C-alpha positions as CSV (number, residue, x, y, z in Angstrom):
1,M,8.0,-9.4,16.1
2,R,4.9,-10.3,14.1
3,R,3.4,-6.9,14.1
4,F,5.1,-3.7,13.1
5,D,4.0,-1.2,15.6
6,G,3.4,2.2,14.1
7,L,3.1,1.1,10.6
8,D,-0.7,0.4,11.0
9,G,-0.9,4.0,11.8
10,L,0.7,5.1,8.5
11,R,-1.7,2.7,6.8
12,A,-4.6,4.5,8.3
13,I,-3.5,7.9,7.3
14,A,-2.7,6.8,3.7
15,A,-6.1,5.1,3.3
16,V,-8.1,8.0,4.7
17,M,-6.1,10.5,2.6
18,V,-6.8,8.6,-0.5
19,V,-10.7,8.3,0.2
20,F,-10.7,12.0,0.9
21,F,-8.9,12.9,-2.4
22,H,-11.5,10.8,-4.3
23,Y,-14.6,12.2,-2.7
24,G,-14.3,15.8,-2.3
25,G,-11.5,16.4,0.5
26,P,-9.5,19.5,0.6
27,D,-7.2,19.8,-2.2
28,R,-4.3,21.0,0.0
29,L,-4.4,17.6,1.7
30,Q,-3.0,16.1,-1.6
31,G,-4.6,12.7,-0.6
32,W,-3.7,11.1,-3.8
33,I,-0.1,10.7,-2.5
34,G,-1.4,8.4,0.1
35,V,-1.0,5.5,-2.4
36,Q,2.9,6.2,-2.4
37,V,2.8,5.7,1.5
38,F,1.3,2.3,0.7
39,F,3.9,1.4,-1.8
40,V,6.9,2.4,0.4
41,L,5.4,0.3,3.2
42,S,4.9,-2.6,1.0
43,G,8.5,-2.6,0.0
44,Y,9.7,-2.4,3.6
45,L,7.3,-4.9,5.0
46,I,7.6,-7.5,2.3
47,T,11.6,-7.3,2.3
48,T,11.7,-7.2,6.1
49,L,9.6,-10.4,6.4
50,M,11.7,-12.4,3.8
51,L,14.9,-11.1,5.4
52,R,13.8,-12.4,8.8
53,E,12.7,-15.8,7.3
54,E,16.1,-16.0,5.6
55,S,17.8,-15.4,8.9
56,R,15.9,-18.0,10.7
57,T,15.9,-20.8,8.2
58,G,18.7,-19.9,5.8
59,K,16.4,-19.4,2.8
60,V,13.0,-18.0,1.7
61,A,10.2,-20.5,1.0
62,L,8.9,-18.8,-2.2
63,K,6.0,-21.2,-2.4
64,A,4.8,-20.4,1.0
65,F,5.5,-16.7,0.2
66,Y,3.2,-16.7,-2.9
67,L,0.5,-18.5,-1.1
68,R,0.4,-16.0,1.6
69,R,0.0,-13.4,-1.0
70,V,-2.8,-15.3,-2.7
71,F,-4.8,-15.7,0.5
72,R,-4.0,-12.2,1.8
73,I,-5.0,-10.3,-1.5
74,L,-7.2,-12.2,-3.8
75,P,-10.4,-13.0,-1.8
76,V,-11.3,-9.4,-0.9
77,Y,-9.9,-8.1,-4.1
78,F,-12.3,-10.4,-6.4
79,L,-15.1,-10.2,-3.9
80,V,-15.3,-6.4,-4.1
81,L,-14.8,-6.4,-7.9
82,A,-17.7,-8.8,-8.2
83,V,-19.9,-6.6,-6.0
84,T,-19.0,-3.6,-8.1
85,A,-19.7,-5.5,-11.4
86,I,-23.2,-6.4,-10.0
87,I,-23.9,-2.9,-8.8
88,T,-23.0,-1.6,-12.3
89,L,-25.1,-4.3,-14.1
90,V,-28.1,-3.5,-11.9
91,A,-27.6,0.2,-12.5
92,G,-27.3,-0.6,-16.3
93,T,-23.8,1.2,-16.3
94,Y,-21.6,-1.9,-16.7
95,V,-20.6,-1.0,-20.2
96,S,-20.9,2.8,-20.0
97,S,-18.9,3.1,-16.9
98,N,-16.1,1.3,-18.7
99,L,-15.9,-1.6,-16.1
100,G,-17.1,-4.2,-18.6
101,P,-14.6,-3.3,-21.4
102,E,-11.8,-3.2,-18.9
103,M,-12.7,-6.2,-16.9
104,P,-9.8,-8.4,-18.5
105,L,-7.3,-5.9,-17.0
106,Y,-8.8,-6.1,-13.6
107,L,-8.9,-10.0,-13.7
108,T,-5.2,-10.1,-14.7
109,F,-3.9,-7.3,-12.5
110,F,-3.1,-4.9,-15.2
111,N,-5.3,-2.4,-13.5
112,E,-2.9,0.5,-13.9
113,F,-3.6,0.4,-17.6
114,A,-7.3,0.5,-17.3
115,G,-9.4,3.8,-17.9
116,G,-11.5,5.5,-15.5
117,T,-14.1,3.0,-13.9
118,P,-15.8,2.4,-10.6
119,Y,-12.9,0.2,-9.6
120,G,-10.2,2.4,-11.1
121,H,-8.8,3.1,-7.6
122,S,-7.5,-0.6,-7.6
123,W,-4.8,0.5,-10.1
124,S,-2.3,0.3,-7.3
125,L,-2.9,-3.4,-6.9
126,G,-1.7,-4.0,-10.3
127,V,1.7,-2.3,-9.5
128,E,2.0,-4.1,-6.1
129,Q,1.2,-7.6,-7.7
130,K,4.0,-7.2,-10.2
131,F,6.4,-6.3,-7.3
132,Y,5.3,-9.3,-5.2
133,L,5.9,-11.7,-8.2
134,L,9.3,-10.4,-9.3
135,W,11.1,-9.0,-6.3
136,P,11.4,-12.3,-4.3
137,L,12.8,-14.0,-7.5
138,L,15.2,-11.2,-8.0
139,A,16.6,-10.6,-4.6
140,F,15.9,-14.1,-2.7
141,A,15.5,-16.9,-5.2
142,F,19.1,-17.6,-5.5
143,G,20.3,-17.7,-2.0
144,A,21.5,-15.3,0.7
145,F,23.1,-12.5,-1.2
146,S,25.2,-10.0,0.4
147,L,23.8,-6.5,1.5
148,R,25.9,-4.9,-1.3
149,K,24.7,-7.2,-4.1
150,R,21.1,-6.6,-2.9
151,L,21.4,-3.0,-2.8
152,G,23.0,-3.1,-6.2
153,I,20.0,-5.1,-7.7
154,T,17.8,-2.5,-6.0
155,G,19.8,0.4,-7.3
156,L,19.7,-0.8,-10.8
157,L,15.9,-1.4,-10.6
158,I,15.5,2.2,-9.4
159,A,17.7,3.4,-12.2
160,L,15.7,1.5,-14.9
161,A,12.4,3.0,-13.3
162,V,13.8,6.5,-13.5
163,V,14.9,6.1,-17.1
164,A,11.7,4.6,-18.2
165,T,9.3,7.1,-16.5
166,P,9.7,10.0,-19.0
167,F,8.8,7.5,-21.8
168,T,5.5,6.4,-20.1
169,I,3.8,9.9,-19.7
170,A,0.5,9.4,-21.3
171,P,-3.2,9.9,-20.4
172,L,-3.5,6.5,-18.9
173,A,-1.0,5.1,-16.5
174,S,1.0,8.3,-16.6
175,G,4.5,7.6,-15.5
176,W,3.8,4.2,-13.9
177,P,7.5,3.1,-13.6
178,A,7.8,5.9,-10.9
179,H,5.5,3.9,-8.6
180,Y,8.1,1.1,-8.3
181,I,10.8,3.6,-7.2
182,S,8.5,4.2,-4.1
183,I,8.3,0.4,-3.5
184,L,12.1,0.0,-4.0
185,L,12.9,2.7,-1.6
186,G,11.1,0.9,1.1
187,C,13.1,-2.2,0.1
188,V,16.3,-0.2,0.6
189,V,15.4,0.8,4.1
190,A,14.5,-2.8,5.0
191,L,17.9,-4.1,3.7
192,L,19.7,-1.4,5.7
193,M,17.7,-1.9,8.7
194,H,18.3,-5.7,8.7
195,H,22.0,-5.5,8.2
196,K,24.4,-4.4,11.2
197,A,26.4,-2.1,9.0
198,G,23.3,-0.7,7.4
199,Y,21.6,-0.4,10.7
200,R,24.4,1.8,12.0
201,F,23.8,4.3,9.1
202,L,20.1,4.7,9.9
203,Q,20.2,4.4,13.6
204,P,20.3,8.2,14.3
205,L,16.9,8.2,12.8
206,T,15.6,5.9,15.5
207,H,16.5,8.4,18.4
208,P,13.3,9.6,19.9
209,V,14.3,13.3,19.5
210,T,15.4,12.8,15.9
211,A,12.3,10.7,15.2
212,I,10.1,13.6,16.3
213,G,12.1,15.9,14.0
214,V,11.8,13.7,11.1
215,A,8.1,13.2,11.6
216,I,7.6,16.9,11.8
217,A,9.6,17.5,8.6
218,A,7.6,14.9,6.8
219,V,4.4,16.8,7.9
220,V,5.7,20.1,6.9
221,L,6.8,18.7,3.4
222,H,3.3,17.1,2.9
223,S,1.7,20.5,3.6
224,F,3.6,22.1,0.8
225,L,3.1,19.4,-1.8
226,K,0.4,21.5,-3.6
227,P,2.4,24.6,-4.3
228,L,5.5,22.4,-5.1
229,G,3.6,20.3,-7.5
230,D,2.1,23.4,-9.1
231,A,5.5,25.2,-9.4
232,L,7.2,22.1,-10.9
233,N,4.2,21.1,-13.4
234,G,5.5,21.1,-16.9
235,Q,9.2,21.3,-16.2
236,A,11.1,19.3,-18.9
237,G,7.5,18.3,-20.1
238,I,6.9,16.2,-16.9
239,P,3.6,16.6,-14.9
240,G,4.0,18.1,-11.5
241,F,2.9,15.0,-9.6
242,V,5.7,12.9,-11.3
243,W,8.2,15.5,-10.0
244,V,6.6,15.2,-6.5
245,L,7.1,11.4,-6.7
246,S,10.9,12.0,-7.0
247,F,11.3,13.3,-3.5
248,Y,8.1,12.5,-1.3
249,P,8.5,8.8,-1.2
250,L,12.2,9.2,-0.1
251,A,10.8,11.4,2.9
252,I,8.5,8.5,3.9
253,A,11.4,6.0,3.6
254,L,13.4,8.2,5.9
255,L,10.4,8.3,8.3
256,L,10.3,4.5,8.6
257,P,13.0,3.9,11.2
258,A,11.4,6.6,13.4
259,V,8.0,4.7,13.1
260,V,9.3,1.3,13.8
261,A,11.7,2.1,16.7
262,P,10.3,2.7,20.2
263,G,9.4,6.2,20.8
264,P,6.7,8.9,20.8
265,V,6.1,8.7,17.1
266,Q,5.6,4.9,17.2
267,K,3.4,5.2,20.3
268,L,1.2,7.9,18.5
269,L,0.8,5.9,15.3
270,S,0.2,2.6,17.1
271,C,-2.7,3.9,19.3
272,R,-5.7,1.9,19.2
273,P,-7.9,4.0,16.8
274,M,-5.0,4.3,14.3
275,A,-4.3,0.6,14.6
276,Y,-8.0,-0.3,14.1
277,I,-8.1,1.6,10.9
278,G,-4.7,0.4,9.7
279,E,-5.6,-3.2,10.1
280,R,-8.5,-2.7,7.9
281,S,-6.9,-0.3,5.5
282,Y,-6.8,-2.8,2.6
283,S,-10.6,-3.4,2.6
284,L,-11.2,0.2,3.3
285,Y,-9.3,1.2,0.2
286,L,-11.1,-1.4,-2.0
287,V,-14.6,-0.6,-0.9
288,Q,-14.5,3.2,-1.3
289,S,-16.6,3.4,-4.5
290,I,-19.3,1.2,-3.0
291,A,-19.4,3.3,0.1
292,A,-19.7,6.3,-2.2
293,S,-22.6,4.7,-3.9
294,I,-24.3,4.2,-0.7
295,V,-23.8,7.7,0.6
296,I,-24.7,9.4,-2.5
297,G,-27.8,7.1,-2.9
298,L,-29.2,8.1,0.5
299,G,-29.8,11.5,-1.2
300,F,-28.4,13.8,1.5
301,G,-26.7,15.9,-0.9
302,L,-23.4,16.1,0.9
303,E,-20.5,17.8,-0.8
304,G,-16.8,18.5,0.0
305,S,-15.3,17.2,3.2
306,W,-18.7,16.3,4.6
307,L,-19.1,13.8,1.6
308,A,-15.5,12.6,2.1
309,T,-16.0,12.1,5.8
310,A,-19.4,10.2,5.2
311,V,-17.9,8.0,2.5
312,T,-14.9,7.2,4.9
313,V,-17.2,6.2,7.7
314,V,-19.3,4.1,5.6
315,A,-16.2,2.4,3.9
316,L,-14.7,1.7,7.3
317,A,-17.9,0.0,8.5
318,L,-18.0,-2.1,5.3
319,A,-14.3,-2.8,5.8
320,A,-14.7,-4.0,9.4
321,V,-17.2,-6.7,8.2
322,L,-14.8,-7.8,5.3
323,Y,-11.9,-7.9,7.8
324,R,-13.8,-10.2,10.1
325,T,-15.6,-12.3,7.7
326,V,-13.3,-12.6,4.7
327,E,-9.7,-11.2,5.3
328,V,-8.9,-12.9,8.7
329,P,-10.4,-16.2,7.9
330,M,-8.7,-16.4,4.6
331,I,-5.4,-15.5,5.9
332,N,-5.8,-18.2,8.6
333,L,-6.9,-20.7,6.0
334,G,-3.6,-19.7,4.0
335,R,-1.5,-20.5,7.2
336,R,-3.1,-23.8,7.4
337,V,-2.7,-24.8,3.8
338,I,1.0,-23.7,4.1
339,A,1.3,-25.8,7.2
340,G,-0.4,-28.8,5.6
341,K,-3.4,-28.5,7.9
342,P,-6.3,-27.5,5.7
343,K,-8.8,-28.2,8.2
344,A,-9.6,-25.7,10.9
345,E,-7.7,-26.3,14.2
346,P,-9.5,-26.4,17.6
347,E,-10.5,-23.0,18.7
348,E,-7.9,-22.6,21.4
349,Q,-5.2,-23.4,18.9
350,R,-6.1,-21.1,16.1
351,P,-3.7,-18.4,15.3
352,A,-4.4,-14.8,16.4
353,L,-6.3,-12.5,14.2
354,T,-3.4,-10.4,13.4
355,P,-2.3,-10.4,9.8
356,V,1.1,-9.0,9.3
357,S,0.7,-7.3,6.0
């Protein structure tokens, strides 16, 4: 299976939540947490793809893996960064917006340590890039480890992140190790789902009735994130949002079996509108500040949810263009480079425009 039906729907929800959070959406929505959904999905997808490759060929081709990441992530990322820099230069805010001073961090994917800038929302890419770099080396570079050994590696990394998080509470990059816990929880689900014994442990979550119950529970939990975060804020000197990160990603991880298994939850999340937005969610996420500049520049004076909706619509339009003109062509170019065929294939032989992740 090259596509993971249903996961595109989760991507769509996560991306829209983040945009709404940044541009006036209702506080009760707690859209900031959408980034954690992306993290859990990244851990699950990348680990599942590597496990399937290992099952087919006996090993994971790390060079091909890194090349796929390069062609998947870097072209759109640097293009949007360049456009953002040009906009601030024209507006005379390149330095005052802090984009100029922080540019070295954006060029080296240490975004999570940058201050507030027009490209500040890309901080999550800094976290994910380090995961893409290190996780294959730790879990796959030395052969086909047993499930127990890989779970042990994952558990150790989660423990290290838990221990490190309280020491990284600061104005910038507050509690950054906690974000790796979200990614690693996705890895755990992938490891269990791929292994026969592990799958038996999670199989009850794939039953259609159970899946509906898990999905409803996740929605209910999400609706109470605001009061829960407020109640926990300051406990043991830790911000409320860090406390929320201790249980919300786990709920999303437990939701994954319900989303990937055939049933009503998967069907809802894989419907065409959800899939359309989910497929373009990477570009949608990156272009949100450019879209906001366009909407605000038009001078309609929109505020609150109206502004958030308008920014989302414009961002989706920009993302659709980037998806067709940059994302898909570069993904296909990466496939040809990996296959040793840098020139374009005849039209009828070209791979389908369906990037996996």
